[in-house]
N, C-alpha and C positions, 0 to 999 in steps of 0.2 A: 544448423538450426538449433536454437536454444529450446530444449524440451521441458525444462522445469524452471520454476521461478527463481532467479538469482537471489541469494539471501541478503544482499545489500543493494539498495536502490536509491535513486534520487527522486524525492517528492517535489511537485511543482505547485502545490496549493498556495494561493496568495502571492504567486510570483508573477509580476506583470509581463505582458507579452514581449516587450522589448528586452527585458533581462533574461527571459526564458531561453531564447536562442543560444546565447553565449553560455548560460549555465549548463544546458544540456550538452552542448558541444565540448566544453571543458571537462565535464564529468566523464563523458565517454572517453575522451582522450587520456584521462587519468586512470582508467580501468573499469569504471562503472559499466555495467551491461544491463541495467534494469532502470527504466524511466517510467514514472507514474504520473498520469494526468487524468483529466475528466472533462466531459462536456461542460459541466458546471464551472470549471476553472477558466473557461474562455481563452485558453492558450494552446489548443491543440495544433494550430497552424505553426506556432513558434516551436513547439516540441518537435514537430515533424521536420522543420527546417534545421534545427539543431542536430537531429539524427542524420539528416542528409549531408550537412556540412562537416560532420565530425571526422569523416574519412574512415570510420569503422564500418566494416561490412554489415549490411542490414541483417543478414542471417545470424549475426553474433549478438544482436541486441533484442532485449525483451521489452516491449512497450505495452503498458496497461492503460486503458481508459475506462470510463464509467458512464452508465446510462442513468439520468436523473429520475426521481421517483414519479414524475408526472408523465413518463414515457414508457411505462411498463406493460401496456397492452401489446399483444403479439406483433401487430403491424407497426406499432410505434417504436418498439425495440429495434426492429430492422431499419426503420426510417432514421432513428437516432444514430445507428451505427453506420449507415450509408453516409450520413453527414460527417461523422467522426473520421471515417475512412478517407473521405475526400479532403478534409482539412489537414489531417496528418500527412497524407500523400507519401506513405512509406510502404504501400502494399498491404498485405493482410496484417491486421492488428493481432498481436500475440494473445492478449487477454482483455476481455470486457467484463465489467462487474455491474451488478445492481448497486447503485451508489447508496441508496437507502431503501429499506423494504417499503412496500406499498403501505401508506398510512392506513391503519385499521384493517389491513389486509383486503382492501377494496378490490385490488387486482389479484387473483389467485396466482401464487408463485408458479404453478404449473404452466399458466399461460405465458408468463415472462420467460420461463425456460424454453418453451416452444419457440419463442421469438429468437432467443440466442441460438437455438439449433438451426433455425432458418438462416440466420446470419452466417453460421458455420458453412452451411450448404452453398451459400452464395459466395463464399471465399472472403467474407469481410473480417472474420475473426478465426483464431485457431482454438482458443480455450475460453471458458467463461467461469465466473464465480460470483461471490456476493460481498457486500460490505455493510458493516453495522447491523449484522443479524445477531439476534440473541440465540442461545442454544436451542430453544424450542423451534424458533423460526428456521434455523439452519437444518435441524433434523427434518422438519416438514419439507424443506427444499430438496434435501437429499432423497427423500422418499417419493418425490414427485417424478413423473415420467421424464427421463433424461437427467434427473438430478445427480446421478452418479458422475456426471461430467464436471461438477463443481470442484475447482482446484484450490480455492482459498476463501477465507473470510477475513476481510480487512477491517480492523477496528482500532479504537484508541487504546494504547498501552504505554505506560510510562512508569517510572519508579513510584509515582504518586497515585497511579491507577494500574496496579499490577494485573487486574482483570483475570485473576487466576481461574475462577470457575469457567469463564468463557474460553480462555486459552485451552484449558484442559479438555473441555467438552469438544471444542473444535478439533484438537489434535486426536482425541479419542475416536472421533468420527472419520478420521483419515483425511482431514482437510488441513492445509497449511494455514497457520495464523500469521497475518501480516500486520505490523504495527505502524499506525500513523500517530502524529504528535508525540513521538517518543521522549521528547525533552520536557513534556508538560508545559507547553507554551513558554519555553526558554527558562523555566524555573530551575531546571537541572544545573544550569551554568552557575547559579549562586548557592546551591545547596551545600551546607557545610560537610555533610557526610560524604557526598559524592566528590567534593573537592579534597577531602582528607584522603580518600582512596586514590584519587587521581595523583596527588602529590607523592604518595607511596610508590606508585608505578611510573612516575615521570610522564604522565599523560594529562589529558583534559577531562573535565567532568562529563563532557559529551561522549568522549571515547569510552569512559567507564560505563555510561548508560547503554551505549550501543553493544558493548561487549556483554553486558548483563542480559540484554534481550537475545543476542545470538546464542548465549549459553542455554537459553530456554527453547532453542530451536524455532525462534520466531524470525520471520523475514522483517528486515528493518528498512524503513523509508526515512532517510535523512534529508534535510532541506537546507541548501546553501547555494548562493549564487557566486560566492567567492572561491576561486580555485584553490587557494591555500587552505581554507576551511574544508573544502571538499576533500582535499588530500588527507588532512588530519582525520576527518570522519572515516574515510576509506581505510586508513591505517588501524582503526579500532578493531578490525578483524584479526589483527595479530595479537591483541591483548588477551591474556588468560587471567581471569580473576580467580582468587583462591576462595575456599569455603567461607572464610571469615568475611571477605568482601561481599560475597553473595548474601550472607546472613544480614549484614548491615543494610544493604540495598533493599532487601526484602522487607525490612522493618519500616521503610519509608512509606509503604502503601497506606493511603488515606481514603481510597475510593473516590478521589477527586476527578470528576469528569468535566472536560471542557466542551466537547462536542455533544450538545444536548438541545438541538432545535426542537420546536414544538411538534414537528411531525415524526420525531424519533420514536422507536418502539419503547415499551415499558421495560426498562432494564431490570 
């Protein structure tokens, strides 16, 4: 049984159901052991089929899903996870996250955590965490009854949005930071600095980006349905950047945020 979040995973946001099955299957067969989905992505059934069809023992795979912000009341959390559990059809879900904090904190985080604890008792999930939480919201969640069970805060991090304060606050609180949209909506592929570093090491700009995140002890979610690209992304774990590389990538930070829906907390 995988007891901690694998540091390199496959994200499935905006991957249609038909492609998701093969993407998950190929990633797992290449060595990935962390698959990330969400109720909102509408592809949990496909993720589950990919896991089952991969031939990899279920206990060796970490699967994360999320509960949408309109389902954060205690009973609704359980209801959402019952549905996710059924759709995934892979047994107990390894990790469930609050996808976005309750808009304007209408639902107290303590109530949501109580729902996650109920889901744990029912065998629906093993662990729980949060996503898109600011440092104050994360601290509030950790201080709520049962909040010590939070294992990660997943949020947008890329060379163009280093999100240093939130990363540092999350890690200082003893919670893993997990990065989504790590390539800045594909911008990394074309960035001159990243490509210069990539050329130096004989790798791709995406590999440089992932290696930079891993060097900061951040869990990476890469997204690709192409097995060749999945392999290339996976191999970024072997890349060691030097201090000069890190300095150049650090300088790319513009605070550019892509995930900013109207219900997002005030960053």
